[in-house]
PDB file of N, CA, C and O in Angstrom:
ATOM      1  N   UNK A   1     192.088 190.042 123.090  1.00  0.00           N
ATOM      2  CA  UNK A   1     190.920 189.719 122.294  1.00  0.00           C
ATOM      3  C   UNK A   1     190.339 190.933 121.580  1.00  0.00           C
ATOM      4  O   UNK A   1     189.574 190.781 120.628  1.00  0.00           O
ATOM      5  N   UNK A   2     190.685 192.110 122.019  1.00  0.00           N
ATOM      6  CA  UNK A   2     190.094 193.300 121.425  1.00  0.00           C
ATOM      7  C   UNK A   2     190.581 193.544 120.006  1.00  0.00           C
ATOM      8  O   UNK A   2     189.994 194.356 119.289  1.00  0.00           O
ATOM      9  N   UNK A   3     191.641 192.860 119.583  1.00  0.00           N
ATOM     10  CA  UNK A   3     192.158 193.066 118.238  1.00  0.00           C
ATOM     11  C   UNK A   3     191.355 192.295 117.189  1.00  0.00           C
ATOM     12  O   UNK A   3     191.432 192.614 116.003  1.00  0.00           O
ATOM     13  N   UNK A   4     190.595 191.297 117.602  1.00  0.00           N
ATOM     14  CA  UNK A   4     189.738 190.549 116.693  1.00  0.00           C
ATOM     15  C   UNK A   4     188.302 190.935 117.015  1.00  0.00           C
ATOM     16  O   UNK A   4     187.836 190.770 118.143  1.00  0.00           O
ATOM     17  N   UNK A   5     187.614 191.450 116.010  1.00  0.00           N
ATOM     18  CA  UNK A   5     186.244 191.907 116.230  1.00  0.00           C
ATOM     19  C   UNK A   5     185.284 190.728 116.349  1.00  0.00           C
ATOM     20  O   UNK A   5     185.633 189.587 116.047  1.00  0.00           O
ATOM     21  N   UNK A   6     184.103 191.021 116.783  1.00  0.00           N
ATOM     22  CA  UNK A   6     183.033 190.028 116.775  1.00  0.00           C
ATOM     23  C   UNK A   6     182.594 189.831 115.327  1.00  0.00           C
ATOM     24  O   UNK A   6     182.794 190.705 114.483  1.00  0.00           O
ATOM     25  N   UNK A   7     181.999 188.686 115.050  1.00  0.00           N
ATOM     26  CA  UNK A   7     181.657 188.343 113.671  1.00  0.00           C
ATOM     27  C   UNK A   7     180.674 189.323 113.026  1.00  0.00           C
ATOM     28  O   UNK A   7     180.645 189.445 111.801  1.00  0.00           O
ATOM     29  N   UNK A   8     179.890 190.003 113.809  1.00  0.00           N
ATOM     30  CA  UNK A   8     178.931 190.938 113.229  1.00  0.00           C
ATOM     31  C   UNK A   8     179.456 192.374 113.180  1.00  0.00           C
ATOM     32  O   UNK A   8     178.733 193.286 112.779  1.00  0.00           O
ATOM     33  N   UNK A   9     180.709 192.576 113.587  1.00  0.00           N
ATOM     34  CA  UNK A   9     181.288 193.921 113.604  1.00  0.00           C
ATOM     35  C   UNK A   9     182.384 194.133 112.565  1.00  0.00           C
ATOM     36  O   UNK A   9     182.791 195.270 112.327  1.00  0.00           O
ATOM     37  N   UNK A  10     182.867 193.063 111.945  1.00  0.00           N
ATOM     38  CA  UNK A  10     183.879 193.219 110.897  1.00  0.00           C
ATOM     39  C   UNK A  10     183.179 193.649 109.604  1.00  0.00           C
ATOM     40  O   UNK A  10     181.950 193.701 109.548  1.00  0.00           O
ATOM     41  N   UNK A  11     183.948 193.951 108.585  1.00  0.00           N
ATOM     42  CA  UNK A  11     183.353 194.423 107.333  1.00  0.00           C
ATOM     43  C   UNK A  11     182.402 193.396 106.726  1.00  0.00           C
ATOM     44  O   UNK A  11     181.307 193.742 106.282  1.00  0.00           O
ATOM     45  N   UNK A  12     182.824 192.130 106.709  1.00  0.00           N
ATOM     46  CA  UNK A  12     181.952 191.099 106.144  1.00  0.00           C
ATOM     47  C   UNK A  12     180.683 190.956 106.978  1.00  0.00           C
ATOM     48  O   UNK A  12     179.588 190.841 106.427  1.00  0.00           O
ATOM     49  N   UNK A  13     180.823 190.962 108.289  1.00  0.00           N
ATOM     50  CA  UNK A  13     179.659 190.833 109.159  1.00  0.00           C
ATOM     51  C   UNK A  13     178.693 191.990 109.007  1.00  0.00           C
ATOM     52  O   UNK A  13     177.479 191.788 108.983  1.00  0.00           O
ATOM     53  N   UNK A  14     179.216 193.190 108.906  1.00  0.00           N
ATOM     54  CA  UNK A  14     178.344 194.356 108.721  1.00  0.00           C
ATOM     55  C   UNK A  14     177.590 194.255 107.398  1.00  0.00           C
ATOM     56  O   UNK A  14     176.413 194.607 107.317  1.00  0.00           O
ATOM     57  N   UNK A  15     178.280 193.770 106.359  1.00  0.00           N
ATOM     58  CA  UNK A  15     177.618 193.568 105.067  1.00  0.00           C
ATOM     59  C   UNK A  15     176.575 192.456 105.186  1.00  0.00           C
ATOM     60  O   UNK A  15     175.435 192.618 104.751  1.00  0.00           O
ATOM     61  N   UNK A  16     176.973 191.329 105.777  1.00  0.00           N
ATOM     62  CA  UNK A  16     176.108 190.154 105.866  1.00  0.00           C
ATOM     63  C   UNK A  16     174.816 190.461 106.623  1.00  0.00           C
ATOM     64  O   UNK A  16     173.729 190.107 106.169  1.00  0.00           O
ATOM     65  N   UNK A  17     174.935 191.110 107.762  1.00  0.00           N
ATOM     66  CA  UNK A  17     173.767 191.379 108.605  1.00  0.00           C
ATOM     67  C   UNK A  17     173.050 192.674 108.241  1.00  0.00           C
ATOM     68  O   UNK A  17     171.950 192.937 108.727  1.00  0.00           O
ATOM     69  N   UNK A  18     173.667 193.475 107.393  1.00  0.00           N
ATOM     70  CA  UNK A  18     173.063 194.734 106.981  1.00  0.00           C
ATOM     71  C   UNK A  18     172.129 194.564 105.795  1.00  0.00           C
ATOM     72  O   UNK A  18     171.940 193.458 105.288  1.00  0.00           O
ATOM     73  N   UNK A  19     171.560 195.652 105.371  1.00  0.00           N
ATOM     74  CA  UNK A  19     170.614 195.635 104.250  1.00  0.00           C
ATOM     75  C   UNK A  19     171.255 195.078 102.987  1.00  0.00           C
ATOM     76  O   UNK A  19     170.637 194.289 102.273  1.00  0.00           O
ATOM     77  N   UNK A  20     172.485 195.482 102.708  1.00  0.00           N
ATOM     78  CA  UNK A  20     173.155 195.070 101.478  1.00  0.00           C
ATOM     79  C   UNK A  20     173.243 193.555 101.372  1.00  0.00           C
ATOM     80  O   UNK A  20     172.991 192.988 100.309  1.00  0.00           O
ATOM     81  N   UNK A  21     173.595 192.909 102.456  1.00  0.00           N
ATOM     82  CA  UNK A  21     173.721 191.461 102.431  1.00  0.00           C
ATOM     83  C   UNK A  21     172.389 190.750 102.485  1.00  0.00           C
ATOM     84  O   UNK A  21     172.191 189.744 101.804  1.00  0.00           O
ATOM     85  N   UNK A  22     171.478 191.258 103.283  1.00  0.00           N
ATOM     86  CA  UNK A  22     170.214 190.553 103.495  1.00  0.00           C
ATOM     87  C   UNK A  22     169.369 190.439 102.229  1.00  0.00           C
ATOM     88  O   UNK A  22     168.461 189.610 102.164  1.00  0.00           O
ATOM     89  N   UNK A  23     169.657 191.252 101.240  1.00  0.00           N
ATOM     90  CA  UNK A  23     168.909 191.106  99.991  1.00  0.00           C
ATOM     91  C   UNK A  23     169.274 189.818  99.253  1.00  0.00           C
ATOM     92  O   UNK A  23     168.617 189.453  98.278  1.00  0.00           O
ATOM     93  N   UNK A  24     170.335 189.120  99.721  1.00  0.00           N
ATOM     94  CA  UNK A  24     170.734 187.840  99.125  1.00  0.00           C
ATOM     95  C   UNK A  24     170.350 186.655 100.006  1.00  0.00           C
ATOM     96  O   UNK A  24     170.780 185.529  99.754  1.00  0.00           O
ATOM     97  N   UNK A  25     169.551 186.900 101.027  1.00  0.00           N
ATOM     98  CA  UNK A  25     169.265 185.864 102.022  1.00  0.00           C
ATOM     99  C   UNK A  25     168.493 184.673 101.465  1.00  0.00           C
ATOM    100  O   UNK A  25     168.420 183.631 102.117  1.00  0.00           O
ATOM    101  N   UNK A  26     167.922 184.804 100.283  1.00  0.00           N
ATOM    102  CA  UNK A  26     167.216 183.673  99.688  1.00  0.00           C
ATOM    103  C   UNK A  26     168.172 182.677  99.028  1.00  0.00           C
ATOM    104  O   UNK A  26     167.742 181.608  98.595  1.00  0.00           O
ATOM    105  N   UNK A  27     169.448 183.010  98.947  1.00  0.00           N
ATOM    106  CA  UNK A  27     170.438 182.109  98.356  1.00  0.00           C
ATOM    107  C   UNK A  27     171.052 181.222  99.427  1.00  0.00           C
ATOM    108  O   UNK A  27     171.473 181.702 100.480  1.00  0.00           O
ATOM    109  N   UNK A  28     171.098 179.935  99.152  1.00  0.00           N
ATOM    110  CA  UNK A  28     171.727 178.984 100.077  1.00  0.00           C
ATOM    111  C   UNK A  28     173.198 179.341 100.292  1.00  0.00           C
ATOM    112  O   UNK A  28     173.703 179.264 101.412  1.00  0.00           O
ATOM    113  N   UNK A  29     173.878 179.729  99.219  1.00  0.00           N
ATOM    114  CA  UNK A  29     175.301 180.077  99.331  1.00  0.00           C
ATOM    115  C   UNK A  29     175.502 181.249 100.287  1.00  0.00           C
ATOM    116  O   UNK A  29     176.492 181.290 101.018  1.00  0.00           O
ATOM    117  N   UNK A  30     174.584 182.188 100.288  1.00  0.00           N
ATOM    118  CA  UNK A  30     174.671 183.317 101.219  1.00  0.00           C
ATOM    119  C   UNK A  30     174.470 182.840 102.651  1.00  0.00           C
ATOM    120  O   UNK A  30     175.249 183.177 103.543  1.00  0.00           O
ATOM    121  N   UNK A  31     173.422 182.058 102.862  1.00  0.00           N
ATOM    122  CA  UNK A  31     173.136 181.566 104.213  1.00  0.00           C
ATOM    123  C   UNK A  31     174.259 180.672 104.732  1.00  0.00           C
ATOM    124  O   UNK A  31     174.482 180.586 105.939  1.00  0.00           O
ATOM    125  N   UNK A  32     174.960 180.010 103.820  1.00  0.00           N
ATOM    126  CA  UNK A  32     176.059 179.116 104.203  1.00  0.00           C
ATOM    127  C   UNK A  32     177.316 179.864 104.630  1.00  0.00           C
ATOM    128  O   UNK A  32     178.273 179.247 105.099  1.00  0.00           O
ATOM    129  N   UNK A  33     177.325 181.158 104.475  1.00  0.00           N
ATOM    130  CA  UNK A  33     178.463 181.981 104.914  1.00  0.00           C
ATOM    131  C   UNK A  33     178.520 182.145 106.431  1.00  0.00           C
ATOM    132  O   UNK A  33     179.600 182.263 107.009  1.00  0.00           O
ATOM    133  N   UNK A  34     177.374 182.151 107.056  1.00  0.00           N
ATOM    134  CA  UNK A  34     177.311 182.555 108.458  1.00  0.00           C
ATOM    135  C   UNK A  34     178.142 181.673 109.386  1.00  0.00           C
ATOM    136  O   UNK A  34     178.945 182.185 110.166  1.00  0.00           O
ATOM    137  N   UNK A  35     177.960 180.365 109.312  1.00  0.00           N
ATOM    138  CA  UNK A  35     178.653 179.471 110.257  1.00  0.00           C
ATOM    139  C   UNK A  35     180.175 179.535 110.126  1.00  0.00           C
ATOM    140  O   UNK A  35     180.857 179.706 111.137  1.00  0.00           O
ATOM    141  N   UNK A  36     180.737 179.404 108.910  1.00  0.00           N
ATOM    142  CA  UNK A  36     182.202 179.484 108.848  1.00  0.00           C
ATOM    143  C   UNK A  36     182.735 180.871 109.189  1.00  0.00           C
ATOM    144  O   UNK A  36     183.842 181.003 109.710  1.00  0.00           O
ATOM    145  N   UNK A  37     181.950 181.902 108.896  1.00  0.00           N
ATOM    146  CA  UNK A  37     182.388 183.259 109.239  1.00  0.00           C
ATOM    147  C   UNK A  37     182.466 183.429 110.755  1.00  0.00           C
ATOM    148  O   UNK A  37     183.430 183.995 111.272  1.00  0.00           O
ATOM    149  N   UNK A  38     181.453 182.940 111.462  1.00  0.00           N
ATOM    150  CA  UNK A  38     181.496 182.985 112.929  1.00  0.00           C
ATOM    151  C   UNK A  38     182.693 182.191 113.442  1.00  0.00           C
ATOM    152  O   UNK A  38     183.361 182.600 114.391  1.00  0.00           O
ATOM    153  N   UNK A  39     182.955 181.051 112.802  1.00  0.00           N
ATOM    154  CA  UNK A  39     184.050 180.178 113.229  1.00  0.00           C
ATOM    155  C   UNK A  39     185.409 180.860 113.072  1.00  0.00           C
ATOM    156  O   UNK A  39     186.300 180.651 113.895  1.00  0.00           O
ATOM    157  N   UNK A  40     185.577 181.662 112.039  1.00  0.00           N
ATOM    158  CA  UNK A  40     186.828 182.421 111.865  1.00  0.00           C
ATOM    159  C   UNK A  40     187.083 183.271 113.103  1.00  0.00           C
ATOM    160  O   UNK A  40     188.188 183.283 113.645  1.00  0.00           O
ATOM    161  N   UNK A  41     186.059 183.972 113.540  1.00  0.00           N
ATOM    162  CA  UNK A  41     186.206 184.856 114.699  1.00  0.00           C
ATOM    163  C   UNK A  41     186.384 184.074 115.996  1.00  0.00           C
ATOM    164  O   UNK A  41     187.205 184.440 116.838  1.00  0.00           O
ATOM    165  N   UNK A  42     185.619 183.004 116.157  1.00  0.00           N
ATOM    166  CA  UNK A  42     185.735 182.175 117.359  1.00  0.00           C
ATOM    167  C   UNK A  42     187.138 181.592 117.469  1.00  0.00           C
ATOM    168  O   UNK A  42     187.749 181.626 118.537  1.00  0.00           O
ATOM    169  N   UNK A  43     187.643 181.061 116.365  1.00  0.00           N
ATOM    170  CA  UNK A  43     188.985 180.474 116.366  1.00  0.00           C
ATOM    171  C   UNK A  43     190.053 181.544 116.581  1.00  0.00           C
ATOM    172  O   UNK A  43     191.055 181.291 117.250  1.00  0.00           O
ATOM    173  N   UNK A  44     189.852 182.716 116.029  1.00  0.00           N
ATOM    174  CA  UNK A  44     190.803 183.806 116.231  1.00  0.00           C
ATOM    175  C   UNK A  44     190.903 184.212 117.687  1.00  0.00           C
ATOM    176  O   UNK A  44     191.998 184.412 118.214  1.00  0.00           O
ATOM    177  N   UNK A  45     189.757 184.334 118.332  1.00  0.00           N
ATOM    178  CA  UNK A  45     189.751 184.658 119.767  1.00  0.00           C
ATOM    179  C   UNK A  45     190.422 183.546 120.571  1.00  0.00           C
ATOM    180  O   UNK A  45     191.200 183.812 121.487  1.00  0.00           O
ATOM    181  N   UNK A  46     190.112 182.300 120.219  1.00  0.00           N
ATOM    182  CA  UNK A  46     190.703 181.162 120.934  1.00  0.00           C
ATOM    183  C   UNK A  46     192.217 181.118 120.732  1.00  0.00           C
ATOM    184  O   UNK A  46     192.956 180.789 121.660  1.00  0.00           O
ATOM    185  N   UNK A  47     192.680 181.446 119.531  1.00  0.00           N
ATOM    186  CA  UNK A  47     194.124 181.471 119.264  1.00  0.00           C
ATOM    187  C   UNK A  47     194.806 182.529 120.125  1.00  0.00           C
ATOM    188  O   UNK A  47     195.871 182.281 120.691  1.00  0.00           O
ATOM    189  N   UNK A  48     194.199 183.697 120.224  1.00  0.00           N
ATOM    190  CA  UNK A  48     194.772 184.752 121.068  1.00  0.00           C
ATOM    191  C   UNK A  48     194.797 184.343 122.534  1.00  0.00           C
ATOM    192  O   UNK A  48     195.775 184.594 123.238  1.00  0.00           O
ATOM    193  N   UNK A  49     193.724 183.715 122.989  1.00  0.00           N
ATOM    194  CA  UNK A  49     193.677 183.250 124.379  1.00  0.00           C
ATOM    195  C   UNK A  49     194.743 182.197 124.636  1.00  0.00           C
ATOM    196  O   UNK A  49     195.394 182.209 125.681  1.00  0.00           O
ATOM    197  N   UNK A  50     194.923 181.287 123.683  1.00  0.00           N
ATOM    198  CA  UNK A  50     195.947 180.248 123.828  1.00  0.00           C
ATOM    199  C   UNK A  50     197.339 180.866 123.856  1.00  0.00           C
ATOM    200  O   UNK A  50     198.193 180.447 124.637  1.00  0.00           O
ATOM    201  N   UNK A  51     197.563 181.854 123.010  1.00  0.00           N
ATOM    202  CA  UNK A  51     198.855 182.543 122.995  1.00  0.00           C
ATOM    203  C   UNK A  51     199.106 183.222 124.338  1.00  0.00           C
ATOM    204  O   UNK A  51     200.195 183.123 124.903  1.00  0.00           O
ATOM    205  N   UNK A  52     198.085 183.912 124.838  1.00  0.00           N
ATOM    206  CA  UNK A  52     198.223 184.614 126.121  1.00  0.00           C
ATOM    207  C   UNK A  52     198.509 183.641 127.258  1.00  0.00           C
ATOM    208  O   UNK A  52     199.187 183.987 128.226  1.00  0.00           O
ATOM    209  N   UNK A  53     197.987 182.421 127.135  1.00  0.00           N
ATOM    210  CA  UNK A  53     198.208 181.398 128.162  1.00  0.00           C
ATOM    211  C   UNK A  53     199.520 180.649 127.943  1.00  0.00           C
ATOM    212  O   UNK A  53     199.891 179.789 128.743  1.00  0.00           O
ATOM    213  N   UNK A  54     200.218 180.977 126.857  1.00  0.00           N
ATOM    214  CA  UNK A  54     201.487 180.316 126.571  1.00  0.00           C
ATOM    215  C   UNK A  54     201.346 178.933 125.960  1.00  0.00           C
ATOM    216  O   UNK A  54     202.316 178.176 125.920  1.00  0.00           O
ATOM    217  N   UNK A  55     200.160 178.591 125.486  1.00  0.00           N
ATOM    218  CA  UNK A  55     199.910 177.274 124.893  1.00  0.00           C
ATOM    219  C   UNK A  55     200.020 177.379 123.371  1.00  0.00           C
ATOM    220  O   UNK A  55     199.029 177.590 122.672  1.00  0.00           O
ATOM    221  N   UNK A  56     201.246 177.227 122.882  1.00  0.00           N
ATOM    222  CA  UNK A  56     201.495 177.407 121.454  1.00  0.00           C
ATOM    223  C   UNK A  56     200.875 176.291 120.613  1.00  0.00           C
ATOM    224  O   UNK A  56     200.490 176.524 119.468  1.00  0.00           O
ATOM    225  N   UNK A  57     200.776 175.089 121.165  1.00  0.00           N
ATOM    226  CA  UNK A  57     200.157 173.986 120.429  1.00  0.00           C
ATOM    227  C   UNK A  57     198.678 174.286 120.181  1.00  0.00           C
ATOM    228  O   UNK A  57     198.188 174.142 119.061  1.00  0.00           O
ATOM    229  N   UNK A  58     197.981 174.699 121.222  1.00  0.00           N
ATOM    230  CA  UNK A  58     196.562 175.047 121.075  1.00  0.00           C
ATOM    231  C   UNK A  58     196.402 176.247 120.148  1.00  0.00           C
ATOM    232  O   UNK A  58     195.470 176.293 119.346  1.00  0.00           O
ATOM    233  N   UNK A  59     197.300 177.209 120.253  1.00  0.00           N
ATOM    234  CA  UNK A  59     197.235 178.374 119.378  1.00  0.00           C
ATOM    235  C   UNK A  59     197.350 177.942 117.920  1.00  0.00           C
ATOM    236  O   UNK A  59     196.592 178.405 117.068  1.00  0.00           O
ATOM    237  N   UNK A  60     198.293 177.061 117.639  1.00  0.00           N
ATOM    238  CA  UNK A  60     198.492 176.571 116.278  1.00  0.00           C
ATOM    239  C   UNK A  60     197.249 175.848 115.764  1.00  0.00           C
ATOM    240  O   UNK A  60     196.858 176.020 114.609  1.00  0.00           O
ATOM    241  N   UNK A  61     196.635 175.047 116.618  1.00  0.00           N
ATOM    242  CA  UNK A  61     195.411 174.337 116.224  1.00  0.00           C
ATOM    243  C   UNK A  61     194.282 175.316 115.917  1.00  0.00           C
ATOM    244  O   UNK A  61     193.527 175.125 114.963  1.00  0.00           O
ATOM    245  N   UNK A  62     194.172 176.348 116.717  1.00  0.00           N
ATOM    246  CA  UNK A  62     193.118 177.347 116.492  1.00  0.00           C
ATOM    247  C   UNK A  62     193.381 178.147 115.219  1.00  0.00           C
ATOM    248  O   UNK A  62     192.447 178.490 114.494  1.00  0.00           O
ATOM    249  N   UNK A  63     194.646 178.442 114.950  1.00  0.00           N
ATOM    250  CA  UNK A  63     194.969 179.146 113.709  1.00  0.00           C
ATOM    251  C   UNK A  63     194.648 178.278 112.500  1.00  0.00           C
ATOM    252  O   UNK A  63     194.185 178.786 111.479  1.00  0.00           O
ATOM    253  N   UNK A  64     194.891 176.970 112.604  1.00  0.00           N
ATOM    254  CA  UNK A  64     194.514 176.050 111.527  1.00  0.00           C
ATOM    255  C   UNK A  64     193.000 176.054 111.325  1.00  0.00           C
ATOM    256  O   UNK A  64     192.515 176.084 110.194  1.00  0.00           O
ATOM    257  N   UNK A  65     192.265 176.024 112.430  1.00  0.00           N
ATOM    258  CA  UNK A  65     190.797 176.048 112.355  1.00  0.00           C
ATOM    259  C   UNK A  65     190.329 177.359 111.734  1.00  0.00           C
ATOM    260  O   UNK A  65     189.395 177.379 110.932  1.00  0.00           O
ATOM    261  N   UNK A  66     190.979 178.442 112.107  1.00  0.00           N
ATOM    262  CA  UNK A  66     190.642 179.750 111.559  1.00  0.00           C
ATOM    263  C   UNK A  66     190.876 179.770 110.044  1.00  0.00           C
ATOM    264  O   UNK A  66     190.053 180.293 109.292  1.00  0.00           O
ATOM    265  N   UNK A  67     191.991 179.202 109.606  1.00  0.00           N
ATOM    266  CA  UNK A  67     192.312 179.178 108.177  1.00  0.00           C
ATOM    267  C   UNK A  67     191.314 178.315 107.398  1.00  0.00           C
ATOM    268  O   UNK A  67     190.859 178.709 106.325  1.00  0.00           O
ATOM    269  N   UNK A  68     190.977 177.148 107.932  1.00  0.00           N
ATOM    270  CA  UNK A  68     189.990 176.286 107.258  1.00  0.00           C
ATOM    271  C   UNK A  68     188.647 177.002 107.129  1.00  0.00           C
ATOM    272  O   UNK A  68     188.004 176.951 106.081  1.00  0.00           O
ATOM    273  N   UNK A  69     188.242 177.654 108.182  1.00  0.00           N
ATOM    274  CA  UNK A  69     186.968 178.380 108.157  1.00  0.00           C
ATOM    275  C   UNK A  69     187.022 179.548 107.184  1.00  0.00           C
ATOM    276  O   UNK A  69     186.050 179.822 106.481  1.00  0.00           O
ATOM    277  N   UNK A  70     188.146 180.226 107.145  1.00  0.00           N
ATOM    278  CA  UNK A  70     188.316 181.336 106.214  1.00  0.00           C
ATOM    279  C   UNK A  70     188.231 180.845 104.767  1.00  0.00           C
ATOM    280  O   UNK A  70     187.622 181.498 103.920  1.00  0.00           O
ATOM    281  N   UNK A  71     188.840 179.699 104.492  1.00  0.00           N
ATOM    282  CA  UNK A  71     188.755 179.122 103.149  1.00  0.00           C
ATOM    283  C   UNK A  71     187.315 178.788 102.792  1.00  0.00           C
ATOM    284  O   UNK A  71     186.900 178.968 101.647  1.00  0.00           O
ATOM    285  N   UNK A  72     186.554 178.305 103.761  1.00  0.00           N
ATOM    286  CA  UNK A  72     185.141 177.993 103.515  1.00  0.00           C
ATOM    287  C   UNK A  72     184.342 179.266 103.251  1.00  0.00           C
ATOM    288  O   UNK A  72     183.435 179.258 102.419  1.00  0.00           O
ATOM    289  N   UNK A  73     184.659 180.347 103.935  1.00  0.00           N
ATOM    290  CA  UNK A  73     184.003 181.631 103.667  1.00  0.00           C
ATOM    291  C   UNK A  73     184.255 182.045 102.220  1.00  0.00           C
ATOM    292  O   UNK A  73     183.333 182.450 101.512  1.00  0.00           O
ATOM    293  N   UNK A  74     185.504 181.942 101.788  1.00  0.00           N
ATOM    294  CA  UNK A  74     185.846 182.304 100.406  1.00  0.00           C
ATOM    295  C   UNK A  74     185.083 181.414  99.428  1.00  0.00           C
ATOM    296  O   UNK A  74     184.549 181.901  98.432  1.00  0.00           O
ATOM    297  N   UNK A  75     185.030 180.112  99.707  1.00  0.00           N
ATOM    298  CA  UNK A  75     184.290 179.197  98.831  1.00  0.00           C
ATOM    299  C   UNK A  75     182.825 179.591  98.724  1.00  0.00           C
ATOM    300  O   UNK A  75     182.258 179.585  97.631  1.00  0.00           O
ATOM    301  N   UNK A  76     182.211 179.933  99.847  1.00  0.00           N
ATOM    302  CA  UNK A  76     180.797 180.304  99.824  1.00  0.00           C
ATOM    303  C   UNK A  76     180.574 181.636  99.108  1.00  0.00           C
ATOM    304  O   UNK A  76     179.561 181.812  98.429  1.00  0.00           O
ATOM    305  N   UNK A  77     181.504 182.564  99.253  1.00  0.00           N
ATOM    306  CA  UNK A  77     181.398 183.825  98.507  1.00  0.00           C
ATOM    307  C   UNK A  77     181.504 183.570  97.009  1.00  0.00           C
ATOM    308  O   UNK A  77     180.791 184.187  96.218  1.00  0.00           O
ATOM    309  N   UNK A  78     182.394 182.660  96.623  1.00  0.00           N
ATOM    310  CA  UNK A  78     182.521 182.305  95.208  1.00  0.00           C
ATOM    311  C   UNK A  78     181.239 181.643  94.702  1.00  0.00           C
ATOM    312  O   UNK A  78     180.801 181.910  93.583  1.00  0.00           O
ATOM    313  N   UNK A  79     180.641 180.783  95.521  1.00  0.00           N
ATOM    314  CA  UNK A  79     179.381 180.140  95.132  1.00  0.00           C
ATOM    315  C   UNK A  79     178.263 181.175  95.000  1.00  0.00           C
ATOM    316  O   UNK A  79     177.426 181.077  94.103  1.00  0.00           O
ATOM    317  N   UNK A  80     178.250 182.151  95.883  1.00  0.00           N
ATOM    318  CA  UNK A  80     177.255 183.215  95.783  1.00  0.00           C
ATOM    319  C   UNK A  80     177.446 183.988  94.481  1.00  0.00           C
ATOM    320  O   UNK A  80     176.474 184.318  93.802  1.00  0.00           O
ATOM    321  N   UNK A  81     178.691 184.274  94.139  1.00  0.00           N
ATOM    322  CA  UNK A  81     178.967 184.977  92.884  1.00  0.00           C
ATOM    323  C   UNK A  81     178.469 184.162  91.693  1.00  0.00           C
ATOM    324  O   UNK A  81     177.884 184.718  90.764  1.00  0.00           O
ATOM    325  N   UNK A  82     178.697 182.856  91.714  1.00  0.00           N
ATOM    326  CA  UNK A  82     178.214 181.981  90.639  1.00  0.00           C
ATOM    327  C   UNK A  82     176.689 182.020  90.579  1.00  0.00           C
ATOM    328  O   UNK A  82     176.109 182.132  89.499  1.00  0.00           O
ATOM    329  N   UNK A  83     176.044 181.926  91.738  1.00  0.00           N
ATOM    330  CA  UNK A  83     174.578 181.987  91.781  1.00  0.00           C
ATOM    331  C   UNK A  83     174.059 183.289  91.185  1.00  0.00           C
ATOM    332  O   UNK A  83     173.093 183.289  90.422  1.00  0.00           O
ATOM    333  N   UNK A  84     174.696 184.383  91.532  1.00  0.00           N
ATOM    334  CA  UNK A  84     174.249 185.686  91.029  1.00  0.00           C
ATOM    335  C   UNK A  84     174.499 185.814  89.535  1.00  0.00           C
ATOM    336  O   UNK A  84     173.681 186.387  88.816  1.00  0.00           O
ATOM    337  N   UNK A  85     175.622 185.284  89.062  1.00  0.00           N
ATOM    338  CA  UNK A  85     175.906 185.325  87.625  1.00  0.00           C
ATOM    339  C   UNK A  85     174.906 184.483  86.843  1.00  0.00           C
ATOM    340  O   UNK A  85     174.474 184.877  85.760  1.00  0.00           O
ATOM    341  N   UNK A  86     174.539 183.331  87.383  1.00  0.00           N
ATOM    342  CA  UNK A  86     173.537 182.478  86.719  1.00  0.00           C
ATOM    343  C   UNK A  86     172.214 183.223  86.591  1.00  0.00           C
ATOM    344  O   UNK A  86     171.534 183.141  85.568  1.00  0.00           O
ATOM    345  N   UNK A  87     171.869 183.937  87.628  1.00  0.00           N
ATOM    346  CA  UNK A  87     170.590 184.644  87.639  1.00  0.00           C
ATOM    347  C   UNK A  87     170.568 185.799  86.646  1.00  0.00           C
ATOM    348  O   UNK A  87     169.528 186.093  86.057  1.00  0.00           O
ATOM    349  N   UNK A  88     171.701 186.447  86.460  1.00  0.00           N
ATOM    350  CA  UNK A  88     171.737 187.619  85.583  1.00  0.00           C
ATOM    351  C   UNK A  88     172.142 187.284  84.157  1.00  0.00           C
ATOM    352  O   UNK A  88     172.064 188.139  83.275  1.00  0.00           O
ATOM    353  N   UNK A  89     172.581 186.035  83.917  1.00  0.00           N
ATOM    354  CA  UNK A  89     172.986 185.644  82.565  1.00  0.00           C
ATOM    355  C   UNK A  89     171.753 185.566  81.673  1.00  0.00           C
ATOM    356  O   UNK A  89     170.690 185.122  82.108  1.00  0.00           O
ATOM    357  N   UNK A  90     171.902 186.000  80.423  1.00  0.00           N
ATOM    358  CA  UNK A  90     170.762 185.885  79.505  1.00  0.00           C
ATOM    359  C   UNK A  90     170.430 184.409  79.272  1.00  0.00           C
ATOM    360  O   UNK A  90     171.318 183.558  79.219  1.00  0.00           O
ATOM    361  N   UNK A  91     169.164 184.134  79.139  1.00  0.00           N
ATOM    362  CA  UNK A  91     168.733 182.753  78.905  1.00  0.00           C
ATOM    363  C   UNK A  91     169.201 182.300  77.532  1.00  0.00           C
ATOM    364  O   UNK A  91     169.059 183.023  76.545  1.00  0.00           O
ATOM    365  N   UNK A  92     169.763 181.094  77.477  1.00  0.00           N
ATOM    366  CA  UNK A  92     170.200 180.563  76.180  1.00  0.00           C
ATOM    367  C   UNK A  92     169.041 179.818  75.538  1.00  0.00           C
ATOM    368  O   UNK A  92     168.198 179.240  76.225  1.00  0.00           O
ATOM    369  N   UNK A  93     169.013 179.838  74.246  1.00  0.00           N
ATOM    370  CA  UNK A  93     167.900 179.202  73.520  1.00  0.00           C
ATOM    371  C   UNK A  93     168.313 177.897  72.965  1.00  0.00           C
ATOM    372  O   UNK A  93     167.512 177.217  72.324  1.00  0.00           O
TER     373      UNK A  93
END
């Protein structure tokens, strides 16, 4: 389990919980990152535990869960980028 960090210790987690990330906390897309990001780490730990126990079926299921959660993290980051671009775009007349 030591090869997968806790959700608040990886690069994304440090950004999210640090000053740099918290300045975006008023955006729903930013707040929506937290749950799937935690799930990536939870599923990763569970996959490693399943592998260590020799349960390849459970490991595969956890890796699938990890991938789905990772895709959701990417989607939310893209939504945050869209939100930020909307805010900085010049107003059209």
